N, C-alpha and C positions, 0 to 999 in steps of 0.2 A: 504493499500499500504506500503511495506517494504521500509523505508529510513534510510539513515546514515545522521543525522546531522552533518555538517562540520563547523569548525570555519571560520570566515570572519568578520573581523572588518572594512574593507575599503570599501564596497560597500552596498548593500541592505540588510545587516544582514546575519544570518547564512545561508550557502548554503545547498542544499540536493542533495545527490546522492542515486537514487532510485535502489534498488536491485531486478531484476527480475531472478527467477529460475524455472525450470521446476518442475514436480511431483517427477521426480528420483533425482533432483539435479546434472543431467548431462549437462544442459544448464544453464550458467550464464552470465546474462547482467548487466550492469550498464547504467543508463541514467543520463549523466554529472558525472563528476569527482571532481571538486573542484579544488583549487588553489594548485599550486606546492610550497608549504612550508612544512618545517618539521612537523608543528604543524598538519597541515590538512592532510598531508600524514600520520601521525600517526593516526589521527581520522578515516580515510578511511580503513588503515591496521585492526585497532582493531574492527572497526565494522563489516568488512568481516570475520575476525577472529571469532567472537562472533557468527556467522552464519556457521562457519566450512569452510570458504574460505579463499584463500588468492588472491594476485594481479595475481599469475600464473594460477589461475582456471577460470580467467575471459575470456569468449569467444566473447562477443560482447561489444562495447561501442557505445551508442548512445548519439551524441551531440546535445543540442538544438540550440547552436550557438558558435561562436570561443572565445567569451570573457573568459579570462584567469580564472576567478572564475568558470566556467564551464568545460573548457578544459584542463586547466592546467596540470593535471596528466595524460591525456589520453596517451601521448607517452611513459610515463615512464610504465605505466601499460601494454601497447602493448610490449613494449621491454621484459617485464617478462613472459607474457602469449601469444603472437603472436595473440592477440585479434583483431578482425575486427573492424575498428572505422569508424562510419557512421557521416556524417555531410552533410549540404546542399552545393550543388556545388559552390555557391557564397562565402561560407566562408571556403571551403575546403584548398584553397591555403593559407591563414593564420594559419590554424592548422599545415599545412605541413611545415610552415616557409618558404615559398617559397620567395626568396630574392626579386623578381620583383614585387610580390604582396604587401610586407611589404614596399618596398620603394614608390609604387604608393599610398599606403595609407597615408604614412608619407608627400609624397608631397601635397596630396589632403588636408590634414590636416593644413599644413603651409600656403597654399593658402587661405584656409577658415579663418584661425587665423588673417591673414593679412586683408582680405575682412571685417571681421567683426570688425576690429578695436582694437583687444587686444593688449594691451601697450606692447613694447619689454622687459620690465621688467617682466611681467607677463608671457609673452611666454619663456621667459628664466627659470622662476620658474616652468612652466608646462614641459619644456624639462628635467629638472633635475627629476621631478617626474618620467617620463617615464624611465629616465636612473636607476633610483633607483630601479623601480619596474620591470626591465627588467629578473630578476630572476623568477618571477612569471609566466613568458610564458611556462617555463617547457620544456622537450624535444619534437621535432616534432613528429608527427606521420605521418604513411602511411594512408592514407585516402581512404575509398570508398565513392565517392560523391553520394548523393542522390538528388531527386527533389521532387516538389510537386506532391503528389500521390503515391509516391513510399511506398510499404509495406514491412515491415521487421518483419519475425518471430523470435524473441529472447527471451530467458528466458521463454518460455512458453506462451509468448503473442504474439498477432499480433498488430504490430502498424504501423498505416497509417499516413505519414508525411504529414503535412499541411504547405505550406509556408507562413509564417506570418511575413512579413518584417516590418520595421519601427525602432525598437530598434536595431536591426542588419539587414543586408542586407540579409544574410542567415538565419535568424532565423526561426525555425520550430517548430510548435507544433504536437504532436503526438497523435491520437486517440487510445484509448487502447480497444482491445478486446481480447478473447482467440485463442490462436494457435490451429489448428486442433487436436483433440484428447485429450484436456486437459478439466478440469472441475474446474477451478480455479476462485474465485471472485477477487475484487480488493485489499483484504487485510483488509477490512473494514467492509464486510458484505453487500456490494452493488453488485449489478449484474454488471459485466462488459460489455463493449461495448462502444457505442457512448454516453453513459452517462458520461464518465470520459475522461480526457486526461491530458499528461503532457503539460505543458505551458510554462516552462523556464521563461523567463522574459517578455513575453507578458502580463502577467496578475501577479501582487504581490499584497499581502493582505494588506500590509503597504503603501509602496511607490509607487508613479507614475513612472514608466520606463521612463529614459531619452532618448529624441528623439532629434536628430541633432548633438549632440556631442557624444554620445555612438559609433557611426559609421559613421564617415564623408563620408563613400562612398555611403549612402542612398540618392538617388533622391527624392525630394518631401517627406521628412521624416514625416512630420505631416500627410500628406495625407495618406501615406501607412499605417502609425500606426493606423489612425483612420479606416480606412477599416479593419485591423486586429481586432480592438476592436469591430467593428459592426459584423464581422464574429463570434467572440467567444460569443457576446451577442446572436445572432441569433441562435445558436448551442443547447442553452438551456441545457448546460451539468448539472447533478447533483451535480459533484465535480470535481475540477481540482486540478493538483499538480504543484505547482510553484517551480522555481528553489530556491527560498529563502523563509524561515520562514513555516508557516503551511500551510495545505490544505485550499482552498476557497470553502466554501459549498453553496455559491450564486454567481456563476461566471458571471451570466448575470447580476445581480445587481452590481457587482464589475467593470464589463467593462462599463455599463450605468454611473457609477459613475465617472470614470476617462474620459469617454467623456465629461462630465460635467465639469470636471476640466479644460479640454483643452478649453471649451468655455469660463469659466471664465478668464483663462490666457489670451485669445484672448481680451476679454474686458479689463483687465489690461494693455495690451500692447497699445491698442488703446487709453487707458487714458493717458498712459506715453507719447505717440506722441502728442496728444492734449494739454496737460499741458506743455510739454518743447519743442515741435517743432521736427523738423527732428532730427533723431538720427541713430548712426550705432547700430549693434547687441549688441556691448559690452556694450554701454551706456544704451540700453534698460535693458540689464540684469543687470546692476549695481542699476538701480531703482527699479528692482524687486526682487533682492536677495541681493543687498549691496556687501560688499568686498567678494572676492572670492578668494580661495586659493586651491592647490592641484589639484586633477583631475577636480575639479568643474570649473577650469578656461576654460575648454574646455565645459563642461557640460552647465554652464549657459548661455553663448552666443550663444551655439549651440541650446538650447532649445528657446531662443529668435528669432535666425534665423529661425527655422522650423516654427514658427507661423508667422513671417514677412514674409517668402517666401510663405507661404500658402496664406496669406492675399494679397500679391503681385499679385498671380496667379489668386485670385478672384476678382482683380481691385480696392480693398479697399485701399490699400496703394500703393505708387509708390516709386521708389528707383532711386538716382542719385548720383553716386560716392560713393557707400556704405552706404548712409544715406536715411532712409525710412520716409516717410511722409505721412500723411492721405490724401485722395482724398473724394469726395463727394458721392461715392457710398456706398449702404448699406452694413453694415458688415455681414459676413456669416463664418460660419466654417462647 
């Protein structure tokens, strides 16, 4: 698979923008675009130029989700090329920078930060982080919304969207096969088809994608993400192409590994409640992760909340005034 590696020192490591073109070079598509920063913009421009293309040549942009390290340059590229930008309908308003959608997400985040017990000083620090990073959002794009099962024929490939929420409400994976009339493999000698997929941040080779804090709009975030992982494991792909770092050659094994990680995290959280008594999500995250700064001020308690909320729904913990306590029910994930 032809990918351009893009700089990213803020999140899960170097981003990938995947380049799809047909046999004649007349149909050019990108899967994700990277951050809207001068360095990343230059990475992408140089990568396309090495392949004989420019931003103006891009016909289609397929976004795995709305996060700025995946969608930041979509609007700028569209302005130069009139490319069609595809993203799941749940994330489309954020890529379009719809003020009502942005305000609703900010209100939800503020509500949860208070509910999680995040101290005011840390909330102020987090707000400063978001203010400082506002330039990363990039230009808004005119979006064509997609949904689960949408089939796109772009860049000589046939991509079928699979809605895989958890890390983000509108996160999608895209199963790869060939568009009619082409005879291309996946760029690494493998047969294309259901054996491969673009997986964005649903499955990463090094880190475990954040749930709970990465997108505060997601209801039942851990449950939704575990469903995504089970689906990925059951697909038994030969290889998947993540939004960060290198391809994953054992995606089923990696999905199972992350499921096990969340089981272990559940045990850790229950141990915290057993040892220290009732606690809010911020206090639990402090025991798990220690001092938090930057974006982790929302990611840490967000993940703690995702687990606590899941355990509450299973009857393993109860919550009173934002503080969670163990019950006598058997634990489950």
